[in-house]
C-alpha positions as CSV (number, residue, x, y, z in Angstrom):
1,M,-54.3,-41.1,-111.4
2,Q,-52.3,-39.2,-108.3
3,K,-54.4,-42.0,-105.9
4,S,-52.8,-45.0,-108.3
5,L,-49.0,-44.1,-108.3
6,T,-49.3,-43.4,-105.0
7,R,-50.3,-47.1,-103.9
8,I,-47.7,-48.5,-106.5
9,G,-44.5,-46.3,-104.2
10,V,-46.0,-48.0,-101.3
11,L,-46.0,-51.3,-102.4
12,A,-42.6,-50.9,-104.4
13,I,-41.1,-49.9,-101.0
14,A,-42.3,-52.4,-98.7
15,P,-40.3,-55.2,-99.8
16,L,-37.3,-53.5,-99.6
17,L,-38.3,-52.8,-95.8
18,L,-38.6,-56.2,-95.1
19,L,-35.5,-57.2,-96.9
20,L,-33.3,-54.5,-94.5
21,M,-35.1,-55.6,-91.7
22,S,-34.7,-59.4,-92.0
23,G,-30.9,-58.8,-92.2
24,C,-28.4,-60.8,-90.1
25,G,-28.3,-59.2,-86.7
26,W,-31.3,-57.3,-86.8
27,E,-32.6,-56.3,-83.4
28,P,-36.2,-54.2,-82.6
29,L,-35.8,-50.5,-82.1
30,R,-37.2,-51.0,-78.7
31,P,-35.7,-54.1,-77.1
32,G,-37.0,-55.2,-74.2
33,P,-35.1,-54.5,-70.8
34,H,-32.9,-56.6,-69.2
35,P,-32.9,-58.0,-65.8
36,D,-30.6,-57.0,-63.6
37,P,-28.4,-60.6,-61.8
38,T,-29.8,-61.2,-59.0
39,P,-27.2,-63.1,-56.1
40,G,-26.8,-66.4,-56.3
41,D,-27.1,-66.3,-60.2
42,P,-23.6,-67.8,-61.9
43,Q,-21.6,-65.2,-63.1
44,V,-19.2,-66.3,-65.8
45,A,-15.7,-65.4,-64.9
46,S,-12.7,-64.3,-66.8
47,P,-10.4,-67.0,-68.1
48,V,-7.1,-67.6,-66.4
49,V,-4.6,-67.6,-68.4
50,L,-0.3,-68.3,-67.5
51,K,1.4,-65.7,-66.6
52,A,5.3,-65.3,-65.3
53,Q,6.4,-61.9,-63.4
54,I,9.5,-61.2,-61.9
55,V,9.3,-60.1,-58.0
56,Y,12.8,-58.9,-56.9
57,D,15.1,-56.8,-55.0
58,C,18.6,-55.7,-54.4
59,E,20.5,-54.6,-51.3
60,K,21.0,-50.7,-51.0
61,C,18.8,-49.8,-54.1
62,V,15.8,-48.0,-55.1
63,I,13.5,-48.0,-57.7
64,S,14.1,-44.6,-60.3
65,Q,11.2,-42.7,-61.9
66,D,11.7,-45.3,-64.7
67,Q,10.4,-48.1,-62.5
68,S,14.0,-49.6,-63.2
69,K,16.0,-50.4,-59.7
70,K,19.6,-48.5,-59.4
71,G,22.3,-50.0,-57.1
72,E,26.0,-49.4,-56.7
73,A,28.2,-52.4,-58.1
74,P,29.0,-54.8,-57.3
75,L,25.0,-55.4,-56.8
76,V,23.5,-58.1,-54.9
77,G,19.7,-59.1,-56.5
78,H,17.4,-61.6,-55.0
79,F,15.1,-62.4,-58.2
80,S,11.8,-64.7,-57.6
81,A,9.4,-66.4,-60.2
82,K,5.6,-65.3,-59.4
83,V,3.8,-67.3,-61.9
84,T,-0.1,-67.7,-62.9
85,L,-1.2,-71.2,-63.9
86,P,-4.5,-71.5,-65.7
87,D,-5.2,-75.0,-64.0
88,P,-2.8,-75.9,-60.8
89,T,-4.3,-79.6,-60.6
90,S,-2.9,-80.3,-63.9
91,E,0.1,-78.2,-64.8
92,N,2.9,-77.5,-63.0
93,V,5.9,-75.3,-64.2
94,I,9.0,-77.9,-64.7
95,F,12.0,-75.2,-65.2
96,Y,12.8,-71.4,-64.4
97,G,15.3,-70.1,-66.8
98,W,17.3,-66.5,-65.9
99,D,19.3,-64.9,-68.2
100,F,20.8,-61.6,-66.1
101,G,22.1,-59.8,-68.9
102,D,25.7,-60.1,-68.6
103,S,26.8,-63.6,-70.0
104,T,25.1,-65.5,-67.0
105,K,22.2,-67.4,-66.5
106,G,20.7,-69.8,-64.0
107,E,17.4,-71.6,-62.7
108,G,15.7,-71.9,-60.1
109,A,12.3,-70.4,-58.9
110,Q,14.3,-67.8,-56.8
111,I,17.9,-67.2,-57.2
112,D,20.4,-64.3,-56.3
113,H,22.8,-62.8,-58.7
114,T,25.7,-60.0,-58.1
115,F,26.1,-57.5,-60.6
116,Q,30.0,-57.0,-60.9
117,N,30.4,-53.8,-62.9
118,P,28.3,-50.6,-63.5
119,G,25.8,-50.9,-66.6
120,T,22.4,-51.7,-67.5
121,Y,21.0,-54.7,-67.6
122,R,17.8,-56.4,-68.5
123,V,17.0,-59.4,-67.1
124,N,15.0,-62.0,-68.7
125,L,13.0,-64.9,-67.2
126,R,11.4,-67.7,-68.8
127,I,9.3,-70.4,-67.5
128,I,8.4,-73.9,-69.1
129,T,5.2,-76.1,-67.8
130,S,4.7,-79.8,-68.1
131,R,2.3,-79.2,-70.5
132,G,5.1,-77.4,-72.3
133,N,3.7,-74.4,-72.6
134,E,6.1,-71.0,-71.9
135,A,5.8,-67.3,-70.5
136,Y,8.2,-64.9,-70.1
137,D,9.3,-61.1,-68.4
138,K,12.1,-59.1,-68.0
139,V,13.1,-55.8,-65.9
140,L,15.8,-53.6,-66.1
141,V,18.3,-53.1,-63.1
142,I,21.3,-50.5,-63.7
143,T,24.3,-50.3,-61.6
144,L,26.3,-47.3,-61.1
145,P,30.3,-46.9,-60.4
146,M,31.4,-47.0,-56.6
147,L,31.3,-43.8,-55.0
148,D,34.4,-42.8,-54.3
149,H,35.3,-40.8,-50.8
150,G,39.3,-41.1,-51.8
151,N,41.4,-38.1,-51.1
152,D,41.0,-36.8,-54.2
153,T,37.6,-35.7,-53.6
154,V,35.6,-33.4,-52.1
155,H,32.6,-35.1,-49.8
156,Q,29.7,-33.1,-48.6
157,E,27.0,-34.3,-46.4
158,K,23.5,-32.8,-44.9
159,D,21.9,-35.3,-42.5
160,G,17.9,-34.4,-42.2
161,D,14.8,-36.9,-40.1
162,L,13.9,-38.0,-43.2
163,C,17.0,-38.1,-45.6
164,T,20.3,-37.5,-46.0
165,F,21.7,-35.4,-48.6
166,E,25.5,-36.5,-50.1
167,R,27.4,-34.8,-52.9
168,I,30.9,-36.0,-54.1
169,V,32.7,-33.9,-56.7
170,P,36.5,-34.2,-57.5
171,K,39.4,-31.9,-55.5
172,T,40.8,-30.8,-59.2
173,I,39.0,-29.7,-62.2
174,Y,40.8,-29.5,-65.1
175,K,39.8,-26.9,-68.3
176,G,37.9,-29.0,-70.8
177,V,38.1,-32.4,-69.5
178,P,34.3,-33.4,-68.0
179,F,34.0,-34.6,-64.8
180,K,31.5,-36.1,-62.8
181,V,29.3,-35.1,-59.7
182,Q,27.7,-38.1,-57.6
183,I,24.7,-37.4,-55.5
184,V,23.0,-39.8,-52.9
185,I,19.9,-39.4,-51.3
186,L,19.4,-41.4,-48.0
187,T,16.1,-41.8,-46.5
188,H,15.4,-42.8,-42.8
189,Q,11.8,-43.1,-42.8
190,K,9.2,-43.7,-45.5
191,V,9.0,-41.0,-47.8
192,Q,6.2,-40.2,-49.9
193,V,8.1,-37.4,-52.5
194,V,11.9,-36.6,-52.8
195,Q,12.5,-33.5,-54.8
196,W,16.2,-33.1,-55.9
197,E,17.9,-29.9,-58.3
198,D,21.7,-29.3,-58.2
199,D,22.8,-25.7,-59.8
200,I,25.9,-25.0,-61.3
201,W,26.0,-21.1,-61.6
202,P,29.3,-19.7,-63.3
203,P,28.7,-19.7,-66.9
204,E,32.5,-21.4,-67.2
205,F,30.7,-24.4,-66.4
206,R,28.4,-26.6,-68.2
207,L,26.2,-29.3,-67.6
208,K,25.8,-32.5,-70.0
209,Q,22.3,-33.5,-68.9
210,E,20.2,-31.7,-66.7
211,P,20.3,-32.6,-63.1
212,S,17.0,-33.4,-61.2
213,G,14.7,-36.1,-60.4
214,V,11.6,-36.5,-58.4
215,W,11.0,-40.2,-56.7
216,L,7.3,-41.5,-55.2
217,M,6.7,-43.8,-52.5
218,V,10.3,-44.4,-51.4
219,D,10.4,-46.9,-48.6
220,A,12.9,-46.6,-45.4
221,D,16.7,-47.0,-45.7
222,Q,16.6,-46.8,-49.1
223,R,19.2,-45.0,-51.2
224,I,18.9,-43.1,-54.7
225,S,22.2,-43.0,-56.1
226,L,23.1,-41.7,-59.3
227,Q,25.6,-38.9,-61.5
228,Y,25.6,-36.2,-63.9
229,D,28.9,-34.8,-66.4
230,A,29.5,-31.5,-66.4
231,Q,32.5,-29.3,-67.9
232,L,35.0,-26.7,-67.4
233,W,35.2,-24.1,-70.2
234,N,37.2,-21.5,-69.0
235,P,39.3,-20.8,-65.1
236,P,36.4,-19.3,-63.0
237,V,36.8,-15.4,-61.8
238,T,36.6,-16.6,-58.2
239,N,36.7,-13.0,-56.7
240,G,37.7,-15.3,-53.3
241,G,34.8,-17.6,-52.0
242,K,32.4,-17.3,-55.0
243,L,29.5,-20.0,-55.0
244,W,30.1,-22.6,-57.2
245,M,27.6,-25.1,-56.5
246,S,24.2,-24.9,-54.8
247,G,21.8,-28.7,-54.6
248,T,18.7,-28.8,-52.8
249,V,17.0,-32.0,-51.8
250,K,13.1,-32.1,-50.5
251,C,11.7,-35.3,-48.8
252,N,7.9,-35.0,-47.7
253,A,6.3,-37.9,-45.9
254,G,3.1,-37.2,-46.8
255,G,0.4,-35.5,-44.4
256,L,0.1,-31.9,-43.5
257,G,3.5,-31.7,-43.0
258,D,5.8,-29.5,-44.9
259,S,9.2,-30.9,-46.8
260,E,12.4,-30.9,-45.2
261,I,14.8,-29.5,-47.2
262,L,18.5,-30.2,-47.5
263,D,20.4,-27.4,-49.0
264,L,24.5,-28.5,-50.1
265,K,26.7,-25.5,-51.4
266,T,30.3,-25.7,-52.6
267,N,32.6,-23.0,-53.2
268,F,35.4,-22.5,-55.3
269,D,37.4,-22.8,-51.9
270,D,36.9,-26.3,-51.9
271,I,38.1,-27.4,-54.9
272,S,41.2,-26.7,-57.7
273,T,41.0,-26.2,-61.1
274,Q,43.7,-26.2,-63.6
275,Q,44.6,-25.4,-66.7
């Protein structure tokens, strides 16, 4: 009786296994080895797709940490369109359209444009091919207010072999009125790392932003131009020449050498505070 039951169980399970193994996509548990490709065998290349890319540079500007480019207004930008076509023998670009984000437009594979006013501009490129296909790209361009070297500012500068550190602050600061601190870092050589930080010491001052930044792989003769806001809450107790602001720029060209360190210190003797 026991043998009969065993035989029936095997007969019932076998069709089920065959049904599962015959499903779509089933492969043996031990597939045979796949031969390695040999030189000369045809390779399946990835298909080439239509692509448009903006390539640009601007005078006296630098790539910021978010990969946008910054410079002082008016800022002149040089733009060109780099296009990849799936089949250049049967398709070509018939239209290059630019929108510079400041209510101006232009056409052409290469074009120059001047951003007259400070602001953040999204530059858009649209291309159309002879087959009616389209591709797009966009970049951010940031323009800053022109630095003020007039009589109402205090201008400080520290030169080094790799970089120059420049700071501009108002000559007169009023209680409760926000003011701007302007920073310029100029590279004289190709620099691998540029690091900057400013500190305002007395508790009577408050910072609106964290004044620091790091830039990587900056070419020679590039300018990092930026500004941050601060505010005077109460007239500080100077006690004669008390340190007001201290800033540091570190430039490292790479290799085994240490960073070049540039310090700028501002005392209360350099400015005037008013109620």
